[in-house]
C-alpha positions in Angstrom: -18.2 -53.2 9.8 -15.9 -52.8 12.9 -16.0 -50.2 15.6 -13.2 -48.2 13.9 -15.4 -47.8 10.8 -17.7 -45.4 12.6 -17.3 -41.6 13.1 -18.7 -40.3 16.4 -20.8 -37.2 16.1 -22.4 -36.6 19.5 -23.2 -38.3 22.8 -26.8 -39.4 23.0 -26.9 -40.9 26.5 -25.1 -42.8 29.3 -26.4 -46.1 30.6 -25.2 -48.5 33.2 -23.3 -50.7 30.7 -22.8 -48.4 27.7 -22.3 -45.0 26.2 -24.6 -44.3 23.2 -23.4 -42.0 20.4 -24.9 -40.7 17.3 -22.4 -42.0 14.7 -21.9 -42.3 11.0 -20.8 -45.5 9.2 -21.8 -47.7 6.3 -23.5 -44.7 4.7 -26.0 -44.5 7.7 -26.5 -42.5 10.9 -26.6 -45.1 13.7 -27.0 -45.2 17.5 -23.6 -46.7 18.5 -23.4 -48.4 21.9 -19.9 -48.7 23.3 -19.4 -50.7 26.6 -18.1 -48.7 29.5 -14.7 -49.5 30.9 -16.1 -51.2 34.0 -18.2 -53.5 31.7 -15.1 -54.9 30.2 -13.7 -55.6 33.7 -16.9 -57.3 35.1 -17.7 -60.8 33.7 -21.5 -60.4 34.4 -21.8 -57.0 32.7 -19.5 -58.2 29.9 -21.9 -61.2 29.2 -24.9 -58.9 29.5 -23.5 -56.6 26.8 -22.6 -59.5 24.6 -26.1 -61.0 24.9 -27.6 -57.7 23.9 -25.4 -57.6 20.8 -26.4 -61.1 19.8 -30.1 -60.6 20.4 -30.2 -57.2 18.7 -28.7 -58.7 15.6 -30.8 -61.9 15.6 -34.3 -60.8 16.6 -36.2 -59.2 13.7 -39.6 -57.5 14.0 -41.1 -54.4 12.3 -41.6 -52.8 15.8 -38.2 -53.6 17.4 -35.3 -51.3 17.0 -33.1 -53.1 14.4 -29.5 -54.1 15.2 -27.2 -53.4 12.2 -23.7 -54.5 13.2 -21.9 -55.5 16.3 -19.0 -57.2 18.0 -19.9 -58.8 21.4 -16.4 -59.1 23.0 -13.0 -57.5 23.3 -11.6 -54.1 23.4 -13.4 -53.1 20.2 -16.9 -54.4 21.3 -19.8 -52.4 20.0 -23.4 -52.5 18.9 -24.7 -50.3 16.0 -28.5 -49.8 16.0 -30.8 -48.0 13.6 -31.0 -44.4 14.8 -34.4 -43.3 15.9 -34.4 -39.5 16.5 -37.2 -39.4 19.1 -38.5 -41.4 22.1 -42.1 -41.8 23.2 -41.1 -40.1 26.4 -40.0 -36.9 24.5 -43.1 -37.2 22.3 -45.4 -37.2 25.4 -43.7 -34.1 26.7 -44.9 -32.3 23.6 -48.5 -32.9 24.6 -51.1 -35.7 24.9 -51.4 -38.0 21.9 -54.6 -38.3 19.9 -56.5 -41.6 20.4 -55.4 -42.8 17.0 -51.7 -42.2 17.6 -52.0 -43.7 21.1 -53.6 -46.8 19.5 -50.8 -47.0 17.0 -48.2 -46.8 19.8 -49.8 -49.5 21.8 -50.4 -51.9 18.9 -46.8 -51.5 17.8 -45.3 -52.0 21.3 -47.7 -54.8 22.2 -47.0 -56.8 19.1 -43.2 -56.4 19.6 -43.7 -57.7 23.2 -45.7 -60.7 22.1 -43.0 -61.5 19.5 -40.4 -61.4 22.3 -42.5 -63.6 24.5 -43.1 -66.1 21.7 -39.3 -66.3 21.2 -38.9 -67.0 24.9 -37.7 -63.6 26.2 -39.0 -61.0 28.7 -38.2 -57.4 28.1 -38.4 -56.3 31.8 -38.1 -52.5 31.2 -41.1 -51.3 29.2 -41.4 -47.5 29.5 -41.8 -44.5 27.2 -38.0 -43.9 27.3 -37.5 -47.3 25.6 -40.0 -46.7 22.8 -38.5 -45.0 19.8 -40.1 -43.1 16.8 -38.7 -43.1 13.3 -40.5 -42.2 10.1 -43.9 -42.4 11.8 -43.3 -45.9 13.1 -42.9 -46.7 16.8 -40.4 -49.4 17.8 -39.5 -51.0 21.1 -35.8 -50.8 22.0 -33.2 -51.4 24.7 -32.8 -55.2 24.5 -30.1 -55.1 27.2 -32.6 -56.1 29.8 -33.9 -59.2 27.9 -34.1 -62.3 30.0 -35.2 -65.9 29.2 -38.8 -66.6 30.3 -38.7 -68.9 33.3 -35.2 -68.0 34.4 -35.0 -68.0 38.2 -33.0 -65.7 40.4 -30.4 -63.4 38.9 -30.6 -59.6 38.7 -34.0 -58.1 38.1 -34.5 -55.0 35.9 -37.1 -52.4 35.6 -38.1 -48.8 36.4 -40.2 -48.2 39.6 -42.8 -46.1 37.9 -43.7 -49.1 35.6 -42.8 -52.2 37.7 -45.3 -54.9 38.5 -46.3 -55.3 42.2 -44.7 -58.8 42.5 -41.3 -57.4 41.4 -41.3 -55.0 44.3 -41.7 -58.1 46.5 -38.6 -59.7 45.0 -40.4 -62.3 42.9 -39.1 -63.4 39.6 -40.4 -61.6 36.4 -42.7 -63.3 34.0 -44.8 -62.4 30.9 -47.4 -61.2 33.5 -45.0 -58.6 34.9 -44.3 -57.4 31.3 -48.1 -57.1 30.8 -48.4 -55.0 33.9 -45.6 -52.6 32.7 -47.3 -52.4 29.3 -50.6 -51.6 31.1 -48.9 -48.7 33.0 -47.7 -47.3 29.7 -51.1 -47.8 28.1 -52.8 -45.9 30.9 -50.3 -43.1 30.7 -50.8 -42.7 26.9 -54.6 -43.1 26.9 -55.4 -41.1 30.0 -52.6 -38.5 29.9 -50.9 -39.4 33.2 -49.4 -42.3 35.1 -51.8 -44.3 37.2 -49.4 -44.5 40.2 -47.1 -41.6 41.2 -44.7 -41.0 44.0 -41.6 -39.0 44.8 -39.7 -41.9 46.4 -39.2 -45.6 45.8 -41.2 -46.3 49.0 -44.1 -44.2 47.8 -44.2 -46.0 44.4 -44.0 -49.4 46.1 -47.0 -48.6 48.3 -49.0 -47.3 45.3 -48.3 -50.3 43.1 -48.9 -52.8 45.8 -52.0 -51.3 47.4 -53.7 -48.5 45.4 -56.3 -49.3 42.7 -55.7 -47.5 39.4 -57.7 -44.2 39.3 -60.8 -43.5 37.3 -60.4 -43.2 33.5 -62.7 -41.5 31.0 -62.2 -44.3 28.5 -65.1 -46.3 27.0 -66.2 -49.0 29.5 -64.8 -52.0 27.7 -61.4 -50.4 27.2 -61.4 -49.2 30.8 -62.1 -52.8 32.0 -59.4 -54.2 29.8 -56.9 -51.7 31.0 -57.8 -52.4 34.7 -57.3 -56.1 34.0 -53.7 -55.4 32.8 -53.1 -53.5 36.1 -54.4 -56.3 38.4 -52.2 -56.6 41.5 -52.3 -60.4 41.4 -50.5 -61.7 38.3 -52.8 -64.7 38.1 -55.7 -62.3 37.7 -54.0 -60.1 35.2 -55.2 -59.7 31.6 -53.0 -60.6 28.7 -51.4 -58.2 26.2 -53.0 -60.1 23.3 -56.5 -59.7 24.7 -55.9 -56.0 25.3 -54.7 -55.5 21.7 -57.8 -57.2 20.3 -59.9 -54.9 22.4 -58.0 -51.9 21.2 -58.3 -52.9 17.5 -62.1 -53.1 18.0 -62.3 -49.5 19.1 -63.8 -47.3 16.4 -61.9 -44.2 15.3 -62.6 -41.1 17.4 -64.4 -38.4 15.6 -62.8 -35.0 15.7 -64.9 -32.2 17.1 -66.3 -30.1 14.3 -64.6 -26.8 13.8 -66.7 -23.8 14.8 -68.3 -22.0 11.8 -66.7 -18.7 10.9 -69.0 -15.8 11.5 -68.8 -12.8 9.2 -69.6 -9.2 10.3 -70.2 -6.4 7.9 
């Protein structure tokens, strides 16, 4: 498949490096990423797009958005991904998730993150907008921010609402910073709101660096596990794997019984 084999249907979004279109090709609807003009003119951005193409096509996991076809370089560079019609961000706007669905989301995203870490990569931008839903399955996407574990310097990535405290201080990312971002998403899904809020970058910096996460109504063991993920010091932070084990041990929540219907004659 080449870029010319796809028929564009509508624009889905604009990113720093690419335009994303809903497109049709190979008998499928796909999310087609096309590099912006400035990417083709900037060697660093050009390499970043090419790396995303290569990693999307080579990394395979049930809970990663699957790369289908791509060309990393040249005027006809593109990346075709499986099309997932909804994001977790949009799903949360419809209302709070049930505990069972929240558990499903976190197990899916957590396992995808552990897979990336085992393969030697950090995601760097874990947030609801980068989690996608298709056919009842949640998948982690946007591999454009992937970075080798242990890489020093370079350009950092991330969204201030979900960034680890050490990243605000200019330190290099690590699996611990991914764990923190995952913890913020877990808190938002399980509690129904973000643990740290602010209208400006400075307000978010202060909150992530200095404020403890607010009270949660979660079971004590789950609350403690979540707070460990959100530890300010990365050396004291819990691991994603430990939190997933804790989550899997949680019994299903019982639905409140429906009120009995009363009849009047």
